[in-house]
N, C-alpha and C positions, 0 to 999 in steps of 0.2 A: 684354524681351530676357531669354533664359535666363542663368542664371549658369553659368559654366564653371568645370570642376575645373582646366583648365590654368591654370597660373601660380597656382591658388588658394592656394598656400602659399609664393609668393614671398618674401612678407615674412614667413614664419612665425617666424624667428628674431629679428625685430627689431620686430613690431608687438605691442602687448600692452594689456590694459586697466588701465594704470598711472596712477596719479594724477601730475599736473604740479606740481612744487615752484613756490612762489611766484616764486622767483627766475628760473624758466625761462618763465613764463607770458607775460610782456610780449615777449620776443623771439621766442617762438614765435608769438604772434598777430600780431606785425608782419610776420613772413615770409609768413605766409598772407594778410595784408591786401594785401601787395604783389603777391602771384599774382592775388587775386580782383579788384584794380584794374587791373592790366594785361592780364590773360588769364583772365577769368572761366570761359570755356568749358572749361578743362582741369579745372575741379573737377566739370564734369558727369559722371556716370556712374560715380563713384569708389564703392568698396565702402563702404556707410553704416556698417556695423557690423562689428567684428572677428568676432563670433559668426557672420557670414554666410560667413566665410573658412573652407573646408573644408581642413584639414590632412591631409597625406598621409603615410603611413609611409614613404615614399619620398622625402621632402624632404632636402634638403641641408644640413648645416651649414655655413654661409657663412664664408669667409675674412674677416679683417678688412678693412674697406672696402667689403664687398659691399652693393651697393645692391639688388639681388634675385640669387636663384638658384633653379633648378628642375631637377628630374630627372623628366620625364614622356614618355610615347610612346618611351621608350628614348633620350631625348634629355638631355643636360646642358647646360643654357644659364645664362648668367650676365652680368652686368654689374657691374664693379667700378670704384671711385674710388681709386687707391691713395694719394693725397695726404690722406686724411682724418685730421683730429684725432680720436682715438677719445675724448677727454675733453669734446667739444662735441657729444655725441649728445642731442637733445631729443625726448622722447617724448611722443605724444599718444594719443588714444582709438584712432585708426586710421590714424595716420601719424607719420613721425619727420623731424626735420631734423638734417642733419650739415654741419659746415663742413669745408672743406679748409685747409690751413694758410696760404693768402692769403685767406682769408676768403669764399670762394665758398660759398653755402648750397645743399644738394641735398635735394629733397623728393621721394622715390619715391611714387607714387600708383598704388595697384592698382586697376583697372577693372573693372566687373563683367562686361565680355566676356573678362577673363583677360589682358588687356594691362597693361604697367607704363609709365607715363608719368613721367620723372624730370626735374624741374624744377631749373634752376639759376638762382641770383640772383646776380647781379653788381652790387654795390652802389657802385663806384666805378670811376674810370678807371685805378686802380692795380690792380684786377684783372687777371690774365693773360687773353689773348685767345684762349685755347683751353682746352678741357675735354677731359681725357684719361680714358678709360677701358679697362680691361683686359676683353677679350672671352673668355668662357669658351664654347667651342664644342664639338660632338660631333666625334669622330676622322672624319677624312676629309672634313669640312664646311669650307667656305670661305664668306667674306663678302666682298661687292664692292659698291662704290658705283655706282648707276646714274646715268645722265645727268640724269634727274628728280629727283636728290638722295637717293633713297630707297636704303636698304642692304637687300640680300638674303643670306640665309644659305641655301645650297644644298648638296645632296650632290653625289657623284660623277656621278649621274645628272641632275643639274640640277633636282632636285625641291626646292621651297622647303620649308625647315624652320621658318624664322622669318625676321623681317625688322625693320626699323627705319624708321619713316616720315621723310619729308624734313624736315629740321630747320627751325626758325623761331627768331626772337629778336625782342623788342620792348623798347623802352625806355619809360619810364613815361609819356610822351606819346601813345604808340601807335605811334610811327615804326618802321618794320621796320629792323632791324640786320643787315647782310650777314653770312650763316652758312652753312657747309657742312661736309659730313663728309670725312673721309680715313680709310682704313684702312692701318695702317703697323705692321709688326711685331707683329701680334696684338693692335693696340689701335684702338679706335674714338676718333679725335679729332674734336670738333666745334670748328671755328674759329669764333669770335665776333669780328668785327672791329669792337669797340666803339671802338677808338683811331682809326678812319679818319675821324671827324668829330665834332662835338659834340653828343653824345647826352645825354638826360636820364636821370639814374640814380634808381633801380636798373633794371637790364634783367634780363629772365627769358626763359631759352632751355630748349629741351627735347631729348632723345632719347626716343622714344616705340616701346618694344619690344613686340612682339606674335607670336602663331602664327596664331591662327583670324580669317581674314577674313570668315567668314560663320558664322551659326547654322546648324542642320540645316535643309535645304530640304524643302519638303511638294510633293506633287502632289495636285491637285484636278481633278475630271472635270466637262466640261460638254457641252452638245449639239453643240458644234462639234469637241470634241476634249478636250485636258488642258491643264492649265496647271502651270507649275513655278514655285513661289513661293520667293523667295530673299531673305532678310534680312541684309544686311551689318552686321558689328559696327562699333563707333565706330572702332576701328582700321582696319578694312576699308575705311571710307569716306575715312579718312587716307591710303591707299596705292592711288590710282588710276592711276599711271602706266603708260602703255601698256606699257612693257617688263615689267609684273608681270602683265598680263592672262592669261598662259599659267597662272600660279598660282591666279588666281581661278577660272579655267575649271577646272583639276584637282581644287582642293579641293572644288567643288560637285559634281562628277561623282562624285568619291569618296564624299562624304557623301549622294549620291542611292542609294548601295548597289544593289539589285536593280532600281531605276528608272533606272540610268544609261543604259540602251539607249534611253530617251526623249530623250536629248540629241541633237537634230539640227542641221543647218547652219542653219536659221531660228531656232531657239531660241538657238544660240551668237550669231548676228549681233544678236538683240534683248538678249542678255546684254550684249555688249560696248557696244552702244548706252546701256543703262542705266549702266554704269560710267563712261563718257564723259559722261553727263548728270548726274552728281552735282553739286550737291546736290539738282537739280529732281527727280531720278528717285526719290529716297528718300520714305519709309522702306523700301519693298519693291520688289523687282523683279518683275514678273508676266510671265512669259515663255510665250507661247501656241502650242501646235502648229499652229493654224489660220492664223497670219499668214503672208502671203507672204514669200519669202526676198528682203530687201532689205540690201544692204550697210549695216552699223552707221552709218557717216558720213554716207550719204544719208538714212536713217532718222531720225538725230538731227536734221539740219537741217530737213528737209522733214515729218517725222511724229511727232517726239517720241517715237520707238521704237515706236509703233503704227501701221503703215502703214493697218491697216483702220478706224483712227479718227481718226488725225492729233492726238490727244492723250496726255498723259503716263498717264492712267488711264481 
């Protein structure tokens, strides 16, 4: 998967090759052990080294409490946790851990696809049952929560600018904890209803913020016609609610550039079928011009998105 410049400098002001003082190391290791035990999948695809992060001359000096901030494609985007205690910032080689005043720990992880997944660790029933973040959005942009639980940031024309995948939360036994997003007065609020029953602590929850749903598509030619090959990013595979499919389509068509004219109705139905088929349709969607036009839902259940073969690949 190709590394992205987008969000490449999100942690520019907070990530550094700094040594960890001995008094910090135990607490820092403990937080990552919690994540590795409860949700090891979130550590996959993180930027392995700070040297691989390309810093931009357009990067933004973040305000206090900023988990990440970016200015790219003419957009200024950010996520802040205003209740952070500045004195409890623990730095590692390519991550940091920050604490809020009530003891919730936050670990923003930069992914190689350019997205940022911010993990929150709630260690006891005394932790508050919501996580509040300030959203920093472009002018004339708005954020809204979809029925699927995802958050989309769109411009006045309805074009997707960025988004946040549907939230999740798990306790240390692996049980799902009820959680959902709310947008209120310019803030993103993740409600984590950990007081609703007897959960096993600690609990891990996350907002996962990103822009790119897909890497750049390619077109290959075959005896029967052509094939559009599309690889979703990790963040793209986490945002597959049907209400966002317009954004998936628009992004791929835009990235096709001069090949956008090759996007036909049959290509589109195959594309929707592959989105609906995640994770079975991964890692790449192969959309073929010679396939017959079949509604995506029918194709998914009857043909695994390939009507001429009846198999995923």
